[in-house]
mmCIF entry with sequence, helices, sheets and N, C-alpha, C, O atoms, coordinates in Angstrom:
data_MODEL
# 
_entry.id   MODEL 
# 
_entity.id                         1 
_entity.type                       polymer 
_entity.pdbx_number_of_molecules   1 
# 
_entity_poly.entity_id                      1 
_entity_poly.type                           'polypeptide(L)' 
_entity_poly.nstd_linkage                   no 
_entity_poly.nstd_monomer                   no 
_entity_poly.pdbx_seq_one_letter_code       MTDRTLRGLASIRPKSLAEAEGIPGIGPVKLHAVVPRFLEAIAKWERNGD 
_entity_poly.pdbx_seq_one_letter_code_can   MTDRTLRGLASIRPKSLAEAEGIPGIGPVKLHAVVPRFLEAIAKWERNGD 
_entity_poly.pdbx_strand_id                 A 
# 
loop_
_entity_poly_seq.entity_id 
_entity_poly_seq.num 
_entity_poly_seq.mon_id 
_entity_poly_seq.hetero 
1 1  MET n 
1 2  THR n 
1 3  ASP n 
1 4  ARG n 
1 5  THR n 
1 6  LEU n 
1 7  ARG n 
1 8  GLY n 
1 9  LEU n 
1 10 ALA n 
1 11 SER n 
1 12 ILE n 
1 13 ARG n 
1 14 PRO n 
1 15 LYS n 
1 16 SER n 
1 17 LEU n 
1 18 ALA n 
1 19 GLU n 
1 20 ALA n 
1 21 GLU n 
1 22 GLY n 
1 23 ILE n 
1 24 PRO n 
1 25 GLY n 
1 26 ILE n 
1 27 GLY n 
1 28 PRO n 
1 29 VAL n 
1 30 LYS n 
1 31 LEU n 
1 32 HIS n 
1 33 ALA n 
1 34 VAL n 
1 35 VAL n 
1 36 PRO n 
1 37 ARG n 
1 38 PHE n 
1 39 LEU n 
1 40 GLU n 
1 41 ALA n 
1 42 ILE n 
1 43 ALA n 
1 44 LYS n 
1 45 TRP n 
1 46 GLU n 
1 47 ARG n 
1 48 ASN n 
1 49 GLY n 
1 50 ASP n 
# 
_struct_asym.id          A 
_struct_asym.entity_id   1 
# 
loop_
_struct_conf.conf_type_id 
_struct_conf.id 
_struct_conf.pdbx_PDB_helix_id 
_struct_conf.beg_label_comp_id 
_struct_conf.beg_label_asym_id 
_struct_conf.beg_label_seq_id 
_struct_conf.pdbx_beg_PDB_ins_code 
_struct_conf.end_label_comp_id 
_struct_conf.end_label_asym_id 
_struct_conf.end_label_seq_id 
_struct_conf.pdbx_end_PDB_ins_code 
_struct_conf.beg_auth_comp_id 
_struct_conf.beg_auth_asym_id 
_struct_conf.beg_auth_seq_id 
_struct_conf.end_auth_comp_id 
_struct_conf.end_auth_asym_id 
_struct_conf.end_auth_seq_id 
_struct_conf.pdbx_PDB_helix_class 
_struct_conf.details 
_struct_conf.pdbx_PDB_helix_length 
HELX_P HELX_P1 AA1 ASP A 3  ? ILE A 12 ? ASP A 3  ILE A 12 1 ? 10 
HELX_P HELX_P2 AA2 LEU A 17 ? ALA A 20 ? LEU A 17 ALA A 20 1 ? 4  
HELX_P HELX_P3 AA3 PRO A 28 ? ALA A 33 ? PRO A 28 ALA A 33 1 ? 6  
HELX_P HELX_P4 AA4 VAL A 35 ? ASN A 48 ? VAL A 35 ASN A 48 1 ? 14 
# 
_struct_conf_type.id          HELX_P 
_struct_conf_type.criteria    ? 
_struct_conf_type.reference   ? 
# 
loop_
_atom_site.group_PDB 
_atom_site.id 
_atom_site.type_symbol 
_atom_site.label_atom_id 
_atom_site.label_alt_id 
_atom_site.label_comp_id 
_atom_site.label_asym_id 
_atom_site.label_entity_id 
_atom_site.label_seq_id 
_atom_site.pdbx_PDB_ins_code 
_atom_site.Cartn_x 
_atom_site.Cartn_y 
_atom_site.Cartn_z 
_atom_site.occupancy 
_atom_site.B_iso_or_equiv 
_atom_site.pdbx_formal_charge 
_atom_site.auth_seq_id 
_atom_site.auth_comp_id 
_atom_site.auth_asym_id 
_atom_site.auth_atom_id 
_atom_site.pdbx_PDB_model_num 
ATOM 1   N N  . MET A 1 1  ? 0.840   -1.176 0.000  1.00 0.00 ? 1  MET A N  1 
ATOM 2   C CA . MET A 1 1  ? 0.000   0.000  0.000  1.00 0.00 ? 1  MET A CA 1 
ATOM 3   C C  . MET A 1 1  ? 0.884   1.238  0.000  1.00 0.00 ? 1  MET A C  1 
ATOM 4   O O  . MET A 1 1  ? 2.006   1.228  0.506  1.00 0.00 ? 1  MET A O  1 
ATOM 5   N N  . THR A 1 2  ? 0.353   2.285  -0.573 1.00 0.00 ? 2  THR A N  1 
ATOM 6   C CA . THR A 1 2  ? 1.089   3.537  -0.623 1.00 0.00 ? 2  THR A CA 1 
ATOM 7   C C  . THR A 1 2  ? 1.002   4.261  0.726  1.00 0.00 ? 2  THR A C  1 
ATOM 8   O O  . THR A 1 2  ? 0.159   3.943  1.564  1.00 0.00 ? 2  THR A O  1 
ATOM 9   N N  . ASP A 1 3  ? 1.883   5.228  0.911  1.00 0.00 ? 3  ASP A N  1 
ATOM 10  C CA . ASP A 1 3  ? 1.828   6.037  2.131  1.00 0.00 ? 3  ASP A CA 1 
ATOM 11  C C  . ASP A 1 3  ? 0.478   6.727  2.267  1.00 0.00 ? 3  ASP A C  1 
ATOM 12  O O  . ASP A 1 3  ? -0.069  6.831  3.365  1.00 0.00 ? 3  ASP A O  1 
ATOM 13  N N  . ARG A 1 4  ? -0.050  7.196  1.147  1.00 0.00 ? 4  ARG A N  1 
ATOM 14  C CA . ARG A 1 4  ? -1.355  7.880  1.173  1.00 0.00 ? 4  ARG A CA 1 
ATOM 15  C C  . ARG A 1 4  ? -2.448  6.948  1.693  1.00 0.00 ? 4  ARG A C  1 
ATOM 16  O O  . ARG A 1 4  ? -3.297  7.358  2.485  1.00 0.00 ? 4  ARG A O  1 
ATOM 17  N N  . THR A 1 5  ? -2.424  5.708  1.250  1.00 0.00 ? 5  THR A N  1 
ATOM 18  C CA . THR A 1 5  ? -3.429  4.735  1.683  1.00 0.00 ? 5  THR A CA 1 
ATOM 19  C C  . THR A 1 5  ? -3.256  4.422  3.164  1.00 0.00 ? 5  THR A C  1 
ATOM 20  O O  . THR A 1 5  ? -4.234  4.358  3.909  1.00 0.00 ? 5  THR A O  1 
ATOM 21  N N  . LEU A 1 6  ? -2.016  4.227  3.586  1.00 0.00 ? 6  LEU A N  1 
ATOM 22  C CA . LEU A 1 6  ? -1.755  3.937  4.995  1.00 0.00 ? 6  LEU A CA 1 
ATOM 23  C C  . LEU A 1 6  ? -2.152  5.108  5.885  1.00 0.00 ? 6  LEU A C  1 
ATOM 24  O O  . LEU A 1 6  ? -2.688  4.907  6.975  1.00 0.00 ? 6  LEU A O  1 
ATOM 25  N N  . ARG A 1 7  ? -1.892  6.327  5.426  1.00 0.00 ? 7  ARG A N  1 
ATOM 26  C CA . ARG A 1 7  ? -2.313  7.503  6.183  1.00 0.00 ? 7  ARG A CA 1 
ATOM 27  C C  . ARG A 1 7  ? -3.843  7.572  6.280  1.00 0.00 ? 7  ARG A C  1 
ATOM 28  O O  . ARG A 1 7  ? -4.398  7.942  7.314  1.00 0.00 ? 7  ARG A O  1 
ATOM 29  N N  . GLY A 1 8  ? -4.501  7.212  5.196  1.00 0.00 ? 8  GLY A N  1 
ATOM 30  C CA . GLY A 1 8  ? -5.963  7.189  5.212  1.00 0.00 ? 8  GLY A CA 1 
ATOM 31  C C  . GLY A 1 8  ? -6.504  6.188  6.207  1.00 0.00 ? 8  GLY A C  1 
ATOM 32  O O  . GLY A 1 8  ? -7.443  6.484  6.946  1.00 0.00 ? 8  GLY A O  1 
ATOM 33  N N  . LEU A 1 9  ? -5.918  5.009  6.231  1.00 0.00 ? 9  LEU A N  1 
ATOM 34  C CA . LEU A 1 9  ? -6.331  3.987  7.198  1.00 0.00 ? 9  LEU A CA 1 
ATOM 35  C C  . LEU A 1 9  ? -6.092  4.472  8.624  1.00 0.00 ? 9  LEU A C  1 
ATOM 36  O O  . LEU A 1 9  ? -6.929  4.265  9.503  1.00 0.00 ? 9  LEU A O  1 
ATOM 37  N N  . ALA A 1 10 ? -4.943  5.120  8.853  1.00 0.00 ? 10 ALA A N  1 
ATOM 38  C CA . ALA A 1 10 ? -4.609  5.587  10.192 1.00 0.00 ? 10 ALA A CA 1 
ATOM 39  C C  . ALA A 1 10 ? -5.512  6.728  10.648 1.00 0.00 ? 10 ALA A C  1 
ATOM 40  O O  . ALA A 1 10 ? -5.875  6.800  11.823 1.00 0.00 ? 10 ALA A O  1 
ATOM 41  N N  . SER A 1 11 ? -5.873  7.607  9.739  1.00 0.00 ? 11 SER A N  1 
ATOM 42  C CA . SER A 1 11 ? -6.681  8.751  10.155 1.00 0.00 ? 11 SER A CA 1 
ATOM 43  C C  . SER A 1 11 ? -8.168  8.420  10.238 1.00 0.00 ? 11 SER A C  1 
ATOM 44  O O  . SER A 1 11 ? -8.863  8.913  11.127 1.00 0.00 ? 11 SER A O  1 
ATOM 45  N N  . ILE A 1 12 ? -8.653  7.599  9.332  1.00 0.00 ? 12 ILE A N  1 
ATOM 46  C CA . ILE A 1 12 ? -10.078 7.253  9.327  1.00 0.00 ? 12 ILE A CA 1 
ATOM 47  C C  . ILE A 1 12 ? -10.387 6.139  10.325 1.00 0.00 ? 12 ILE A C  1 
ATOM 48  O O  . ILE A 1 12 ? -11.465 6.107  10.918 1.00 0.00 ? 12 ILE A O  1 
ATOM 49  N N  . ARG A 1 13 ? -9.428  5.225  10.504 1.00 0.00 ? 13 ARG A N  1 
ATOM 50  C CA . ARG A 1 13 ? -9.597  4.059  11.381 1.00 0.00 ? 13 ARG A CA 1 
ATOM 51  C C  . ARG A 1 13 ? -10.927 3.355  11.122 1.00 0.00 ? 13 ARG A C  1 
ATOM 52  O O  . ARG A 1 13 ? -11.792 3.305  11.997 1.00 0.00 ? 13 ARG A O  1 
ATOM 53  N N  . PRO A 1 14 ? -11.084 2.811  9.909  1.00 0.00 ? 14 PRO A N  1 
ATOM 54  C CA . PRO A 1 14 ? -12.353 2.158  9.568  1.00 0.00 ? 14 PRO A CA 1 
ATOM 55  C C  . PRO A 1 14 ? -12.634 0.955  10.457 1.00 0.00 ? 14 PRO A C  1 
ATOM 56  O O  . PRO A 1 14 ? -11.722 0.281  10.936 1.00 0.00 ? 14 PRO A O  1 
ATOM 57  N N  . LYS A 1 15 ? -13.909 0.712  10.660 1.00 0.00 ? 15 LYS A N  1 
ATOM 58  C CA . LYS A 1 15 ? -14.342 -0.438 11.461 1.00 0.00 ? 15 LYS A CA 1 
ATOM 59  C C  . LYS A 1 15 ? -14.965 -1.531 10.601 1.00 0.00 ? 15 LYS A C  1 
ATOM 60  O O  . LYS A 1 15 ? -15.311 -2.604 11.095 1.00 0.00 ? 15 LYS A O  1 
ATOM 61  N N  . SER A 1 16 ? -15.103 -1.246 9.312  1.00 0.00 ? 16 SER A N  1 
ATOM 62  C CA . SER A 1 16 ? -15.708 -2.227 8.412  1.00 0.00 ? 16 SER A CA 1 
ATOM 63  C C  . SER A 1 16 ? -15.120 -2.069 7.021  1.00 0.00 ? 16 SER A C  1 
ATOM 64  O O  . SER A 1 16 ? -14.479 -1.066 6.707  1.00 0.00 ? 16 SER A O  1 
ATOM 65  N N  . LEU A 1 17 ? -15.350 -3.076 6.199  1.00 0.00 ? 17 LEU A N  1 
ATOM 66  C CA . LEU A 1 17 ? -14.908 -2.993 4.807  1.00 0.00 ? 17 LEU A CA 1 
ATOM 67  C C  . LEU A 1 17 ? -15.592 -1.834 4.097  1.00 0.00 ? 17 LEU A C  1 
ATOM 68  O O  . LEU A 1 17 ? -14.978 -1.153 3.276  1.00 0.00 ? 17 LEU A O  1 
ATOM 69  N N  . ALA A 1 18 ? -16.861 -1.611 4.415  1.00 0.00 ? 18 ALA A N  1 
ATOM 70  C CA . ALA A 1 18 ? -17.605 -0.532 3.777  1.00 0.00 ? 18 ALA A CA 1 
ATOM 71  C C  . ALA A 1 18 ? -16.968 0.824  4.079  1.00 0.00 ? 18 ALA A C  1 
ATOM 72  O O  . ALA A 1 18 ? -16.906 1.687  3.203  1.00 0.00 ? 18 ALA A O  1 
ATOM 73  N N  . GLU A 1 19 ? -16.497 1.016  5.306  1.00 0.00 ? 19 GLU A N  1 
ATOM 74  C CA . GLU A 1 19 ? -15.842 2.269  5.664  1.00 0.00 ? 19 GLU A CA 1 
ATOM 75  C C  . GLU A 1 19 ? -14.483 2.405  4.980  1.00 0.00 ? 19 GLU A C  1 
ATOM 76  O O  . GLU A 1 19 ? -14.058 3.517  4.664  1.00 0.00 ? 19 GLU A O  1 
ATOM 77  N N  . ALA A 1 20 ? -13.806 1.299  4.753  1.00 0.00 ? 20 ALA A N  1 
ATOM 78  C CA . ALA A 1 20 ? -12.463 1.318  4.171  1.00 0.00 ? 20 ALA A CA 1 
ATOM 79  C C  . ALA A 1 20 ? -12.476 1.487  2.657  1.00 0.00 ? 20 ALA A C  1 
ATOM 80  O O  . ALA A 1 20 ? -11.500 1.973  2.086  1.00 0.00 ? 20 ALA A O  1 
ATOM 81  N N  . GLU A 1 21 ? -13.551 1.102  2.005  1.00 0.00 ? 21 GLU A N  1 
ATOM 82  C CA . GLU A 1 21 ? -13.531 1.105  0.544  1.00 0.00 ? 21 GLU A CA 1 
ATOM 83  C C  . GLU A 1 21 ? -13.441 2.488  -0.060 1.00 0.00 ? 21 GLU A C  1 
ATOM 84  O O  . GLU A 1 21 ? -13.092 2.608  -1.235 1.00 0.00 ? 21 GLU A O  1 
ATOM 85  N N  . GLY A 1 22 ? -13.736 3.525  0.674  1.00 0.00 ? 22 GLY A N  1 
ATOM 86  C CA . GLY A 1 22 ? -13.638 4.876  0.145  1.00 0.00 ? 22 GLY A CA 1 
ATOM 87  C C  . GLY A 1 22 ? -12.253 5.495  0.269  1.00 0.00 ? 22 GLY A C  1 
ATOM 88  O O  . GLY A 1 22 ? -12.023 6.601  -0.219 1.00 0.00 ? 22 GLY A O  1 
ATOM 89  N N  . ILE A 1 23 ? -11.339 4.798  0.912  1.00 0.00 ? 23 ILE A N  1 
ATOM 90  C CA . ILE A 1 23 ? -9.991  5.329  1.106  1.00 0.00 ? 23 ILE A CA 1 
ATOM 91  C C  . ILE A 1 23 ? -9.222  5.202  -0.201 1.00 0.00 ? 23 ILE A C  1 
ATOM 92  O O  . ILE A 1 23 ? -9.210  4.131  -0.808 1.00 0.00 ? 23 ILE A O  1 
ATOM 93  N N  . PRO A 1 24 ? -8.578  6.285  -0.645 1.00 0.00 ? 24 PRO A N  1 
ATOM 94  C CA . PRO A 1 24 ? -7.815  6.224  -1.901 1.00 0.00 ? 24 PRO A CA 1 
ATOM 95  C C  . PRO A 1 24 ? -6.768  5.109  -1.875 1.00 0.00 ? 24 PRO A C  1 
ATOM 96  O O  . PRO A 1 24 ? -6.035  4.950  -0.899 1.00 0.00 ? 24 PRO A O  1 
ATOM 97  N N  . GLY A 1 25 ? -6.712  4.351  -2.955 1.00 0.00 ? 25 GLY A N  1 
ATOM 98  C CA . GLY A 1 25 ? -5.748  3.272  -3.076 1.00 0.00 ? 25 GLY A CA 1 
ATOM 99  C C  . GLY A 1 25 ? -6.280  1.904  -2.682 1.00 0.00 ? 25 GLY A C  1 
ATOM 100 O O  . GLY A 1 25 ? -5.590  0.896  -2.833 1.00 0.00 ? 25 GLY A O  1 
ATOM 101 N N  . ILE A 1 26 ? -7.507  1.871  -2.178 1.00 0.00 ? 26 ILE A N  1 
ATOM 102 C CA . ILE A 1 26 ? -8.103  0.592  -1.798 1.00 0.00 ? 26 ILE A CA 1 
ATOM 103 C C  . ILE A 1 26 ? -9.169  0.241  -2.825 1.00 0.00 ? 26 ILE A C  1 
ATOM 104 O O  . ILE A 1 26 ? -10.245 0.838  -2.868 1.00 0.00 ? 26 ILE A O  1 
ATOM 105 N N  . GLY A 1 27 ? -8.838  -0.742 -3.646 1.00 0.00 ? 27 GLY A N  1 
ATOM 106 C CA . GLY A 1 27 ? -9.773  -1.250 -4.631 1.00 0.00 ? 27 GLY A CA 1 
ATOM 107 C C  . GLY A 1 27 ? -10.354 -2.562 -4.153 1.00 0.00 ? 27 GLY A C  1 
ATOM 108 O O  . GLY A 1 27 ? -10.094 -2.975 -3.023 1.00 0.00 ? 27 GLY A O  1 
ATOM 109 N N  . PRO A 1 28 ? -11.130 -3.222 -4.982 1.00 0.00 ? 28 PRO A N  1 
ATOM 110 C CA . PRO A 1 28 ? -11.800 -4.467 -4.584 1.00 0.00 ? 28 PRO A CA 1 
ATOM 111 C C  . PRO A 1 28 ? -10.842 -5.569 -4.137 1.00 0.00 ? 28 PRO A C  1 
ATOM 112 O O  . PRO A 1 28 ? -11.144 -6.297 -3.192 1.00 0.00 ? 28 PRO A O  1 
ATOM 113 N N  . VAL A 1 29 ? -9.705  -5.702 -4.795 1.00 0.00 ? 29 VAL A N  1 
ATOM 114 C CA . VAL A 1 29 ? -8.770  -6.779 -4.432 1.00 0.00 ? 29 VAL A CA 1 
ATOM 115 C C  . VAL A 1 29 ? -8.162  -6.516 -3.059 1.00 0.00 ? 29 VAL A C  1 
ATOM 116 O O  . VAL A 1 29 ? -8.194  -7.388 -2.190 1.00 0.00 ? 29 VAL A O  1 
ATOM 117 N N  . LYS A 1 30 ? -7.610  -5.324 -2.858 1.00 0.00 ? 30 LYS A N  1 
ATOM 118 C CA . LYS A 1 30 ? -7.018  -4.990 -1.557 1.00 0.00 ? 30 LYS A CA 1 
ATOM 119 C C  . LYS A 1 30 ? -8.073  -4.986 -0.459 1.00 0.00 ? 30 LYS A C  1 
ATOM 120 O O  . LYS A 1 30 ? -7.800  -5.378 0.675  1.00 0.00 ? 30 LYS A O  1 
ATOM 121 N N  . LEU A 1 31 ? -9.262  -4.546 -0.796 1.00 0.00 ? 31 LEU A N  1 
ATOM 122 C CA . LEU A 1 31 ? -10.333 -4.477 0.186  1.00 0.00 ? 31 LEU A CA 1 
ATOM 123 C C  . LEU A 1 31 ? -10.571 -5.836 0.829  1.00 0.00 ? 31 LEU A C  1 
ATOM 124 O O  . LEU A 1 31 ? -10.762 -5.929 2.042  1.00 0.00 ? 31 LEU A O  1 
ATOM 125 N N  . HIS A 1 32 ? -10.559 -6.882 0.023  1.00 0.00 ? 32 HIS A N  1 
ATOM 126 C CA . HIS A 1 32 ? -10.855 -8.215 0.553  1.00 0.00 ? 32 HIS A CA 1 
ATOM 127 C C  . HIS A 1 32 ? -9.615  -9.013 0.936  1.00 0.00 ? 32 HIS A C  1 
ATOM 128 O O  . HIS A 1 32 ? -9.695  -9.919 1.766  1.00 0.00 ? 32 HIS A O  1 
ATOM 129 N N  . ALA A 1 33 ? -8.472  -8.689 0.343  1.00 0.00 ? 33 ALA A N  1 
ATOM 130 C CA . ALA A 1 33 ? -7.261  -9.463 0.616  1.00 0.00 ? 33 ALA A CA 1 
ATOM 131 C C  . ALA A 1 33 ? -6.420  -8.896 1.757  1.00 0.00 ? 33 ALA A C  1 
ATOM 132 O O  . ALA A 1 33 ? -5.791  -9.649 2.501  1.00 0.00 ? 33 ALA A O  1 
ATOM 133 N N  . VAL A 1 34 ? -6.409  -7.578 1.895  1.00 0.00 ? 34 VAL A N  1 
ATOM 134 C CA . VAL A 1 34 ? -5.480  -6.950 2.835  1.00 0.00 ? 34 VAL A CA 1 
ATOM 135 C C  . VAL A 1 34 ? -6.183  -6.213 3.966  1.00 0.00 ? 34 VAL A C  1 
ATOM 136 O O  . VAL A 1 34 ? -5.750  -6.281 5.117  1.00 0.00 ? 34 VAL A O  1 
ATOM 137 N N  . VAL A 1 35 ? -7.249  -5.520 3.650  1.00 0.00 ? 35 VAL A N  1 
ATOM 138 C CA . VAL A 1 35 ? -7.901  -4.646 4.626  1.00 0.00 ? 35 VAL A CA 1 
ATOM 139 C C  . VAL A 1 35 ? -8.394  -5.391 5.874  1.00 0.00 ? 35 VAL A C  1 
ATOM 140 O O  . VAL A 1 35 ? -8.314  -4.819 6.961  1.00 0.00 ? 35 VAL A O  1 
ATOM 141 N N  . PRO A 1 36 ? -8.895  -6.619 5.787  1.00 0.00 ? 36 PRO A N  1 
ATOM 142 C CA . PRO A 1 36 ? -9.328  -7.283 7.022  1.00 0.00 ? 36 PRO A CA 1 
ATOM 143 C C  . PRO A 1 36 ? -8.236  -7.354 8.095  1.00 0.00 ? 36 PRO A C  1 
ATOM 144 O O  . PRO A 1 36 ? -8.533  -7.238 9.285  1.00 0.00 ? 36 PRO A O  1 
ATOM 145 N N  . ARG A 1 37 ? -6.990  -7.541 7.689  1.00 0.00 ? 37 ARG A N  1 
ATOM 146 C CA . ARG A 1 37 ? -5.894  -7.550 8.671  1.00 0.00 ? 37 ARG A CA 1 
ATOM 147 C C  . ARG A 1 37 ? -5.713  -6.180 9.309  1.00 0.00 ? 37 ARG A C  1 
ATOM 148 O O  . ARG A 1 37 ? -5.425  -6.074 10.501 1.00 0.00 ? 37 ARG A O  1 
ATOM 149 N N  . PHE A 1 38 ? -5.884  -5.138 8.513  1.00 0.00 ? 38 PHE A N  1 
ATOM 150 C CA . PHE A 1 38 ? -5.794  -3.790 9.062  1.00 0.00 ? 38 PHE A CA 1 
ATOM 151 C C  . PHE A 1 38 ? -6.951  -3.529 10.021 1.00 0.00 ? 38 PHE A C  1 
ATOM 152 O O  . PHE A 1 38 ? -6.759  -2.911 11.068 1.00 0.00 ? 38 PHE A O  1 
ATOM 153 N N  . LEU A 1 39 ? -8.142  -3.989 9.676  1.00 0.00 ? 39 LEU A N  1 
ATOM 154 C CA . LEU A 1 39 ? -9.294  -3.793 10.560 1.00 0.00 ? 39 LEU A CA 1 
ATOM 155 C C  . LEU A 1 39 ? -9.054  -4.458 11.912 1.00 0.00 ? 39 LEU A C  1 
ATOM 156 O O  . LEU A 1 39 ? -9.387  -3.890 12.952 1.00 0.00 ? 39 LEU A O  1 
ATOM 157 N N  . GLU A 1 40 ? -8.480  -5.654 11.902 1.00 0.00 ? 40 GLU A N  1 
ATOM 158 C CA . GLU A 1 40 ? -8.159  -6.350 13.151 1.00 0.00 ? 40 GLU A CA 1 
ATOM 159 C C  . GLU A 1 40 ? -7.145  -5.559 13.966 1.00 0.00 ? 40 GLU A C  1 
ATOM 160 O O  . GLU A 1 40 ? -7.304  -5.398 15.176 1.00 0.00 ? 40 GLU A O  1 
ATOM 161 N N  . ALA A 1 41 ? -6.110  -5.071 13.308 1.00 0.00 ? 41 ALA A N  1 
ATOM 162 C CA . ALA A 1 41 ? -5.063  -4.310 14.002 1.00 0.00 ? 41 ALA A CA 1 
ATOM 163 C C  . ALA A 1 41 ? -5.613  -3.004 14.562 1.00 0.00 ? 41 ALA A C  1 
ATOM 164 O O  . ALA A 1 41 ? -5.271  -2.615 15.679 1.00 0.00 ? 41 ALA A O  1 
ATOM 165 N N  . ILE A 1 42 ? -6.453  -2.333 13.802 1.00 0.00 ? 42 ILE A N  1 
ATOM 166 C CA . ILE A 1 42 ? -7.053  -1.083 14.266 1.00 0.00 ? 42 ILE A CA 1 
ATOM 167 C C  . ILE A 1 42 ? -7.942  -1.348 15.481 1.00 0.00 ? 42 ILE A C  1 
ATOM 168 O O  . ILE A 1 42 ? -7.880  -0.611 16.465 1.00 0.00 ? 42 ILE A O  1 
ATOM 169 N N  . ALA A 1 43 ? -8.761  -2.389 15.420 1.00 0.00 ? 43 ALA A N  1 
ATOM 170 C CA . ALA A 1 43 ? -9.647  -2.730 16.534 1.00 0.00 ? 43 ALA A CA 1 
ATOM 171 C C  . ALA A 1 43 ? -8.842  -3.071 17.780 1.00 0.00 ? 43 ALA A C  1 
ATOM 172 O O  . ALA A 1 43 ? -9.191  -2.645 18.881 1.00 0.00 ? 43 ALA A O  1 
ATOM 173 N N  . LYS A 1 44 ? -7.772  -3.832 17.615 1.00 0.00 ? 44 LYS A N  1 
ATOM 174 C CA . LYS A 1 44 ? -6.919  -4.193 18.767 1.00 0.00 ? 44 LYS A CA 1 
ATOM 175 C C  . LYS A 1 44 ? -6.298  -2.939 19.352 1.00 0.00 ? 44 LYS A C  1 
ATOM 176 O O  . LYS A 1 44 ? -6.278  -2.769 20.571 1.00 0.00 ? 44 LYS A O  1 
ATOM 177 N N  . TRP A 1 45 ? -5.791  -2.061 18.503 1.00 0.00 ? 45 TRP A N  1 
ATOM 178 C CA . TRP A 1 45 ? -5.161  -0.835 18.981 1.00 0.00 ? 45 TRP A CA 1 
ATOM 179 C C  . TRP A 1 45 ? -6.158  0.018  19.763 1.00 0.00 ? 45 TRP A C  1 
ATOM 180 O O  . TRP A 1 45 ? -5.824  0.574  20.809 1.00 0.00 ? 45 TRP A O  1 
ATOM 181 N N  . GLU A 1 46 ? -7.390  0.116  19.243 1.00 0.00 ? 46 GLU A N  1 
ATOM 182 C CA . GLU A 1 46 ? -8.406  0.926  19.928 1.00 0.00 ? 46 GLU A CA 1 
ATOM 183 C C  . GLU A 1 46 ? -8.808  0.314  21.263 1.00 0.00 ? 46 GLU A C  1 
ATOM 184 O O  . GLU A 1 46 ? -9.113  1.041  22.208 1.00 0.00 ? 46 GLU A O  1 
ATOM 185 N N  . ARG A 1 47 ? -8.812  -1.009 21.354 1.00 0.00 ? 47 ARG A N  1 
ATOM 186 C CA . ARG A 1 47 ? -9.155  -1.676 22.627 1.00 0.00 ? 47 ARG A CA 1 
ATOM 187 C C  . ARG A 1 47 ? -8.033  -1.541 23.647 1.00 0.00 ? 47 ARG A C  1 
ATOM 188 O O  . ARG A 1 47 ? -8.273  -1.246 24.818 1.00 0.00 ? 47 ARG A O  1 
ATOM 189 N N  . ASN A 1 48 ? -6.799  -1.763 23.183 1.00 0.00 ? 48 ASN A N  1 
ATOM 190 C CA . ASN A 1 48 ? -5.672  -1.877 24.116 1.00 0.00 ? 48 ASN A CA 1 
ATOM 191 C C  . ASN A 1 48 ? -4.725  -0.682 24.112 1.00 0.00 ? 48 ASN A C  1 
ATOM 192 O O  . ASN A 1 48 ? -3.898  -0.537 25.012 1.00 0.00 ? 48 ASN A O  1 
ATOM 193 N N  . GLY A 1 49 ? -4.842  0.150  23.125 1.00 0.00 ? 49 GLY A N  1 
ATOM 194 C CA . GLY A 1 49 ? -3.921  1.263  23.031 1.00 0.00 ? 49 GLY A CA 1 
ATOM 195 C C  . GLY A 1 49 ? -2.540  0.869  22.584 1.00 0.00 ? 49 GLY A C  1 
ATOM 196 O O  . GLY A 1 49 ? -1.584  1.623  22.765 1.00 0.00 ? 49 GLY A O  1 
ATOM 197 N N  . ASP A 1 50 ? -2.423  -0.319 21.994 1.00 0.00 ? 50 ASP A N  1 
ATOM 198 C CA . ASP A 1 50 ? -1.130  -0.748 21.465 1.00 0.00 ? 50 ASP A CA 1 
ATOM 199 C C  . ASP A 1 50 ? -1.337  -1.335 20.116 1.00 0.00 ? 50 ASP A C  1 
ATOM 200 O O  . ASP A 1 50 ? -0.377  -1.766 19.477 1.00 0.00 ? 50 ASP A O  1 
# 
């Protein structure tokens, strides 16, 4: 993923695929292949602060 896409994920902190699909650089393939791992990491970070 590009820096722009990673910054979008970090600033928006999506909770679902639907929220993530509007982030620049996330198309259908990345949405289903990569984004679920980011959603898990974001959720863990929000729960634990790490």
